[in-house]
C-alpha positions in Angstrom: 0.0 0.0 0.0 1.2 3.5 -0.8 1.9 5.9 2.0 1.0 9.5 1.5 2.8 12.3 3.2 0.9 15.5 3.8 2.9 18.6 4.6 2.2 22.3 4.6 4.9 25.0 4.5 5.2 28.7 4.4 8.4 29.8 2.6 10.6 32.1 4.7 13.3 34.5 3.3 16.1 31.9 3.6 14.3 29.4 1.3 13.0 32.0 -1.1 14.8 32.0 -4.5 15.0 28.2 -4.6 13.4 26.1 -7.4 10.3 24.3 -6.2 11.6 20.8 -7.1 14.9 21.4 -5.3 13.1 22.6 -2.1 10.7 19.6 -2.1 13.6 17.1 -2.7 15.2 18.4 0.5 12.1 17.5 2.4 12.0 13.9 1.1 15.6 12.7 1.1 14.7 9.1 0.3 13.0 10.0 -3.1 14.9 10.8 -6.3 14.6 14.3 -7.7 13.1 12.8 -10.9 10.4 11.0 -8.9 9.5 14.2 -7.1 9.5 16.2 -10.3 6.9 13.7 -11.7 4.7 14.1 -8.6 4.9 17.9 -8.9 3.9 17.7 -12.6 1.0 15.5 -11.5 -0.3 18.2 -9.2 0.7 16.6 -5.9 2.4 19.9 -4.9 0.5 23.1 -4.9 1.8 26.7 -4.4 -0.7 29.1 -3.0 -3.4 26.6 -3.8 -2.4 26.4 -7.5 -0.5 24.0 -9.7 3.2 25.0 -10.2 6.0 23.9 -12.5 9.2 22.2 -11.2 11.1 25.3 -12.2 9.0 27.7 -10.2 11.1 30.0 -8.0 9.8 30.2 -4.5 9.0 33.5 -3.0 8.8 34.6 0.7 5.4 33.7 2.2 4.5 31.2 -0.6 2.2 28.5 0.9 3.0 24.9 -0.1 0.5 22.0 0.1 2.4 18.7 -0.4 0.7 15.3 -0.8 3.5 13.0 -1.8 2.9 9.3 -2.7 5.8 7.5 -1.1 6.1 3.7 -1.2 9.6 3.8 0.4 8.9 6.2 3.2 11.8 6.7 5.5 11.2 6.6 9.2 13.7 8.7 11.1 14.6 6.7 14.2 15.4 8.2 17.6 18.9 7.5 18.7 20.6 7.6 22.1 22.9 10.6 21.4 23.7 12.9 24.3 23.0 16.6 23.4 23.6 19.5 25.8 20.4 21.5 26.4 21.4 25.0 27.4 17.9 26.5 27.8 14.5 24.9 28.0 10.9 26.0 28.6 7.5 24.6 27.7 7.7 25.9 24.1 11.3 25.6 23.0 14.9 24.4 23.6 18.3 25.8 22.9 20.9 23.1 22.3 24.6 23.1 21.8 25.1 21.2 18.6 28.5 19.5 18.5 30.9 19.5 15.5 30.6 16.8 12.8 26.8 16.5 13.2 24.2 17.4 10.7 21.2 19.4 11.9 18.7 17.1 10.2 18.7 14.0 7.9 19.6 14.2 4.2 19.3 11.8 1.3 22.9 10.6 2.1 22.6 10.5 5.9 19.5 9.5 7.9 21.1 8.8 11.3 23.3 10.5 13.9 21.8 13.9 13.2 20.6 16.4 15.8 17.0 15.4 14.8 17.7 11.7 15.6 19.1 12.8 19.0 16.0 14.9 19.8 13.0 12.9 18.7 11.6 10.6 21.3 13.1 12.7 24.1 11.3 16.0 23.5 8.0 17.1 22.0 8.8 18.8 18.7 6.7 20.9 16.3 5.3 19.1 13.3 5.0 22.1 10.9 8.5 21.8 9.3 8.2 18.3 7.7 8.9 14.9 9.1 12.7 15.2 8.6 13.1 18.6 10.2 10.7 18.6 13.2 11.4 21.5 15.5 14.3 22.9 13.4 14.0 26.7 13.4 17.4 27.3 11.8 20.5 25.4 11.0 24.3 25.2 11.5 26.8 23.6 9.1 27.9 20.1 10.0 31.3 21.4 11.2 30.1 24.6 12.9 29.3 24.0 16.6 27.1 25.9 18.9 23.7 27.2 19.7 20.5 26.2 17.9 16.8 27.0 18.7 14.4 24.1 18.6 10.6 24.6 18.7 8.5 22.2 20.7 5.1 23.6 19.4 3.9 24.9 16.1 3.1 28.2 17.7 6.6 28.5 19.0 8.0 27.7 15.6 6.0 30.5 14.0 6.9 32.9 16.8 10.6 32.3 16.4 10.5 32.3 12.6 8.8 35.6 12.6 11.6 37.0 14.8 14.1 35.7 12.3 12.3 37.2 9.4 12.2 40.6 11.3 15.9 40.2 12.1 15.3 40.7 15.8 17.1 37.5 16.9 20.8 38.3 17.7 23.3 35.6 16.7 26.9 35.8 17.7 29.9 33.7 16.7 33.6 33.2 17.4 35.8 32.7 14.4 39.5 32.5 13.9 40.4 33.8 10.4 43.5 34.2 8.3 45.3 37.6 8.1 45.2 40.8 10.1 42.8 43.7 10.1 43.8 47.4 10.0 40.5 48.4 11.7 38.9 47.0 14.9 35.5 46.4 13.4 33.6 46.4 10.2 30.5 45.2 8.2 30.1 43.1 5.1 27.0 43.6 3.0 27.6 41.5 -0.1 24.7 39.4 -1.5 25.1 35.6 -1.2 23.8 33.0 -3.7 24.6 29.5 -5.0 28.1 29.2 -6.6 27.6 29.3 -10.4 29.7 26.2 -11.1 30.1 24.4 -7.7 26.7 23.4 -6.2 28.2 22.5 -2.9 29.4 26.1 -2.4 27.8 29.5 -1.9 29.4 32.7 -3.2 29.0 36.4 -3.4 26.8 37.0 -6.4 25.1 40.2 -7.6 21.7 38.4 -7.8 22.1 36.7 -4.4 20.1 37.3 -1.2 21.0 40.4 0.9 23.4 39.4 3.6 24.9 41.4 6.5 27.8 40.3 8.7 29.3 42.5 11.4 32.7 41.7 12.9 34.8 42.9 15.7 38.5 42.1 16.4 39.0 40.3 19.8 42.6 39.4 19.5 45.4 39.6 16.9 48.0 37.0 16.3 50.8 36.6 13.8 49.0 36.3 10.5 45.6 35.4 12.1 42.7 37.1 14.0 40.1 36.1 16.5 36.8 37.7 15.6 33.5 38.3 17.4 30.9 38.1 14.6 27.2 39.2 14.7 24.8 38.2 11.9 21.8 40.2 10.7 20.9 37.6 8.2 21.3 33.8 8.2 22.3 32.7 4.8 23.9 29.3 4.1 27.6 29.5 4.8 27.3 33.2 5.4 30.3 33.8 7.6 32.5 31.5 5.7 31.6 33.1 2.4 31.9 36.7 3.6 35.2 36.2 5.3 36.7 34.4 2.3 35.4 37.2 0.1 37.3 39.9 2.0 40.4 37.8 2.0 40.2 36.4 5.6 38.8 32.9 5.2 38.1 30.9 8.4 41.0 28.8 9.6 40.9 25.1 8.5 37.9 25.7 6.2 38.9 23.6 3.2 35.8 24.5 1.2 36.5 28.2 1.2 40.3 28.3 1.2 41.0 28.7 4.9 44.6 28.4 6.0 45.6 25.0 7.4 47.1 24.9 10.9 48.5 21.9 12.8 45.5 21.8 15.2 42.8 19.1 14.7 39.5 21.1 14.6 37.3 19.1 12.2 37.3 21.9 9.6 36.3 25.5 10.2 37.2 27.2 13.5 33.7 28.7 14.0 31.3 28.6 16.9 27.8 30.0 17.5 28.2 31.1 21.1 25.3 33.5 21.8 21.6 33.8 20.9 19.2 36.5 22.0 15.5 35.9 21.3 12.0 36.2 22.8 10.4 33.0 24.0 6.7 32.4 23.4 6.6 30.9 26.9 6.7 34.2 28.8 7.3 36.8 26.0 10.5 37.9 27.7 13.8 38.4 26.0 16.4 35.7 26.7 20.2 35.7 26.0 21.8 32.3 26.0 25.6 32.0 25.9 28.2 29.3 26.1 31.9 29.3 26.7 34.5 29.0 23.9 34.5 25.6 22.3 37.4 23.2 22.5 38.4 24.0 18.9 38.4 27.8 19.6 40.5 27.3 22.8 43.0 24.9 21.1 43.4 27.2 18.1 43.8 30.4 20.2 46.3 28.7 22.4 48.3 27.6 19.4 48.2 31.1 17.9 49.4 32.7 21.2 52.3 30.3 21.3 53.4 31.6 17.9 53.4 35.3 18.8 
């Protein structure tokens, strides 16, 4: 018997600009893109209550109704993986995602993700698809740090609205190559998909508006420790912007970061602070964590070379 998956989505600014078939394929990692394209063509996916082409470019606030026939439906299993919960109330969590962990399952990896660690242990909202329950925003596999998780659909909508309004404050530590003449600055280059390398993002004229603020915390010989604040949350934003201005994140092989003899599982980058309003009591919260092991190891190595 065929299983049908019924999903509803509102497109937020971070997903706007993506082809419909690409977006839907990310929601159903076990199905091939060609199979999903056929279902979209057959009318199983509607945009704003109307039929749409596979090539339709999603816009902010588009409403998707998805009824996918799926004989090989993947079940994402809960796994006994320890995750540090830094903040919790009745509507949400803030967790400290470790390095080398995907935020949610993909077509290549359906286990050992943050979602696998959370399901079964916490109630999670069901308005973001079966493979992304509770996920409000994401961190790259090898970027550690703070992530907000919604327990309820109302909390998900409440947090997403703050992200769209850019009222959530996200701060990062990063060790980057080179030295800065000034103590602080702002990068405002648009970011989009790399024109020839689909695994990468790039500064592109037709990309999405992206704003990164940085402040120098400590200078080393040929390297700098930065405190970075994001106004937007584009994929790979810090890594792309820092590489663009000639200061790629240390050990970031994808974007040309300098290699140092410190084992850090790729980029030396950590999300260390989140400021948001919780639906639970409508009060502003600021959640912070100390420097990660990778940041500490790298900074200590840099100081020894001064």
